[in-house]
N, C-alpha and C positions, 0 to 999 in steps of 0.2 A: 219192890214190887208195890203199885200203883193201888193201892184200894180206897181210894177216896172219888168212890165212884156211886149210882142210884141203881137199882132193883133194874133200870130201864136200860143201863149202858151196854152198848157190843163188848165181848170179853172174851180175850180166848182161853184156851184149857191154862193158862199160869195165870188168869183174871187180868191180864194185860188189854186196855182198852186201846180203841182204832183213834190215832189222834194225830197222823202225821201221816200224808201223801206225798209223793214224790213220782213227778211223772216225767218220765224220758218219754219226748217230744220225736226222738227222733237217735234210730243207731248210727247217725254218721259222725266223722269228725275230724278237722283239719289237723289235726294233731295227730300222731304213732306213737302216743309213750308207751313204750317197752311192758309197762306194767299193766296195762288194757286194752291196747289195739298193736299187737306188735307189727311193725312193716313187712314183714315176712311172711307174713300170715295176712294182712287187709290189704295188700297192694291195689295195682291199678286195676286187675280184672274182678278183686272182690265184687261178688253180687250182695248189694246193700238190698235191703229191703222195696220193694218198687212202690212208692206215691199212693197209690190204690190202696196199697194194706196199711197205711199208715191208719190211724184214728182221725178225723178232723178234728177241726178246733169245739164245731158244736157237739161232736161225741168227748170228747173231753170235757166240755164243760158241764156234757150231763153228768156224765158218772160225778164229778169230782160235785155237783149238786147232792146227791144222791149220798155222797160218803159223805158230804158235810153234816147230814140229817143222821147219818148215823154214829155222829161225833167227831168226825176232822175239824180241828182248825187252823189246821200248819200246811201249808201245800208250797213243796221247792219244784223247779221246773227246771230238768237236767235233760243229758243228753246221753249217749254221744256228746255233739258239743250243741246246744238249744239253739246259739245264734244263725247255725247252718239249714234252720228251718225258717222257710219264707214264712215273713210277717208274723214272726213268736210274739214280737208287741201287742198284735192284734189278739193272741190269745192273753195274755197278758191280761187285757185291758178286758177281756169276758170272765175270765178267772176271778180281778177284783172284782165285780160284782158280783159273786155270789154269797146269798146270803151265809152266815155261819164263820166263812174265815176270815181270820185273825191275824194271818200271817203269812204273806204272797214273797217270794223271794226266789233265787234263781243261782244256780254252781255254772258256771261257766271259763273256759280257760283265756278270757279274757282279748284273745287278737282280736275277735271282729266290735269288741267293745267301744271302742272309740266313737264309731258310728249310731251304735244304740242305746248307747248308755241314756241319755236324753229322752227319748222314745220311750224306752224301760219304764225311768222313773214317770212319762209321761201318762201312760198306759194305767201304772194304779202299780207298779210292784215297788213291795216296800224296801226289800234289804239283797243286796246280794256280794258273794262270795267268789272271787277270781282265783285259780286254780296257780299257781308258779311256785315249783318245788326249787328256785335256787334264782339267786340275781348271779350269778356266777354265769356268762353268754357259752362257753364249753359249755358246763356240766346239762346249762338248760338245753341247747340243742340235743346232745346225748339224750336230755331223758323225754324229750317233746318228739323224738322220729321222725323230724320234720327238716334240722339242720335251722332252725328260727332261733334270732336271737331276743332277749327279752326286750328289746324297745318297743314294739306293739302292745304287746302284753303293759307294759309299763302305762303307755300313751293312756290306754282302757282303764286302768286304776286311777290317771286323772280326769280322766274324762267321768267316770262314775263320781269323785268326788263334788266335781263342778257339779253336776246335775242332782246331787244333795244327800246322794248315797252316804249313810254314816249312824255306825263306825264300819266299814268296808271290813269283811274277812276275808283271809287269803289261807287259802287250804294247798299244805307243803306234806306227800308222802317222803316219809324219811327211808330212806334206803341206806345200809352201812356199806362203805367203799365206793356209793355213788353219791352221793351230795349230802352226808350227814356230815361233810366238814364244812358245810355252807351255812350252817343253820343259825350260827351266831349271827352272822351278818344280816341273814335275813330278817330275823328277831327285833336285831336293831331297826333297821331300814321299817318295818310297819310300827315301832314303838314311836318312832321319830315322826311321823305321819297320822298318828291317832289311828292305825288301822289294829284291827288283831288277827294274826296268823296263828293258826290252829296246825301242828303238827299231828302228823297218821302215822298209825307205825303201819309197816308197810304189810299186805294182808294177801291172803290165798283168796281172793276172789277172780274166781274162772277158773281155767282149767290150764292158759295158755302163757301164762307170765313166768312158769319156771321158779315159783315161788319156795324158796327154803328159809328157815323160821334164823338161818345164822344171817339173814339178811335183812332181819328186822332190830332197829334200833327201836330199845322199850322204852315205854314213855318215860319212867324213873331215871334214865341215861339222857334220853331228851331235857327233860326238868333242872338234873344236875348240871351236864354242860351249857346248858345259856343262864342258869342259874350261877357258875361259878363268873361269869363276866356281867351278868346285870341281876343282881341277887331279887329273887322271886318267894313269893309266900302264896298261898292256897285259900281260895277263894270258893266258897259255897256255892253248888248250883243255880243258875237262873230259875229251875223249874224242874221237877222230878223228872228222870227222864229224858235231862240232855248228855247230848252224845258226848261233849269236851268238857274235860277235867280242866276246871282254870284255876289259873296260878297269877298273880298281879304282883306287876314291878316294886319292890318295897319302897321307890323315891315315890311312888304312886300317881305314875303317868303311864298307864296302859294295863295291857293285860296280853297273855297268850292262850291257848288251850293244848290239850295231846287229849288226842282221839286212841283210845287203847283197847283196841275191839280183840287185840293177840294176848298181852300179856295183862289187862284187867278187863272182862269180857263185861257187858253191861246188857245180855239179853233180856235179864230179870223184868228191866223197864223199858222192853223196847215196844214202841208203839206204832212202827211205820209200817205202813206197805208202800207196793211200789208198782206203778201201770205203767206195762211195757212199749214199745211205740206203736205196736199191731193190738193192744187191748188185753194182755195179758196180765193179769191181777196175781202180783207176786209177794208173799209173805216175807222174805227172808233176802236179805242182799246174798246170803249163801244159799238161796233155793235150787234144786235142779231142776223148777218149772215153774211155771203158773199156772190161771185157769183163765180159758178163753173167756174172755166178757165181748168180745167183737161180732160173734157170731149171733148171739142170741138181740144185742144188739143193735143189729141189721136186719134181724128177723123180726122186728118189730114188738119183741118185747116191752112190757110194762114198765115204769120205774118198779112199780111194785114187784115186779116178776126180779127183776135186775137187785132191788134192793134184801131180796129173800137168798139168791145165789151168794151173794156180800158175804150175809149173815151167817148161810152155811160154812162159806170157807174161811170167815174166821172165825167163829165160836171153836173149829177144830185144830184151831191153832198151837203147834206147839214148837216150835222152831226154835233152838235155842245154841247154832251151830258154833259160834266163838265158845261157850262155855266147855261143848264135848269134840272141840275140833282136833286134841290131841288119839281120839282113837279113830282115827281116819288117816292118818299118819304114813303108814305102810301100805293102804290099802285107795288112794286118794277116787273123789267122788265126781262125779259130773254135776258141774252147778253151772248155771249161768251166768255167761259172760258180764263184767262189771259196766263195757260201753254201751250192754245193752240197756239195762235197766238202771245206770246213772250210780253213782257211790251212796 
């Protein structure tokens, strides 16, 4: 638990400060990953949010400024797939100028990155994370739901590296019987190129992916399987509340991370909130809903009023779903879908 705070710091009921903002700029995506946006549900006729419902770049930037004054120092741009939002590099430029923001990053599936990497770097993006669940084309086609091979994503990684992003992080959701047999190859690929791969335990985000505990590859197993091929040793966290557990290669060349939301919950240090594409303030990845900020924003609310609303929401926050998920095993609860609020 983070107790290194002042009396003026905005804290929730578990005394967790607000430090990280994840901005979902669109609910649309060019992939249909079964664990996030299964194609049988999100087909050609699915009605995504109309453009007028999305927060404008100016509205997003205004809210980010308010949140920065309340303690937010890290901002991550997500989706859906953020690069399908027109001129998203302009938003990055606007966010990069918000006073108080120390880290600005983006998570993308990388498919459009070849044409955006340099624009994002020039706009002020500091770091980038690319989702790549496997290097095996057959496995990757299955997991992206669109039959895309890895070529464009690998080109995106190269473009990001050429633009000066370093180290690049790669996110890989590990599913037993689906892609877990390719984890070592991905770890070796990242190690050889100076990237950091982070393996994510398959999570029960949303309600549509048919999640079962049997599909989860536990973090300890991930580390053991990779460590058997390339010895690993644990590393201290970079900062309090860091999501990934870090392990460096024993030869000193690189590291991996594991995000163990299922087997090793980190709710106690969670300092993250999420802003949905239409302006809902969501206090947990596993929340059942959010609080509407778009309506007051567009009705002329002052910064002071919006700040008061955010304070009221965060101060009563008591989310800790990953610590208590077993309570819901036999009685699934409604949850916001991952594509709508990012990872």
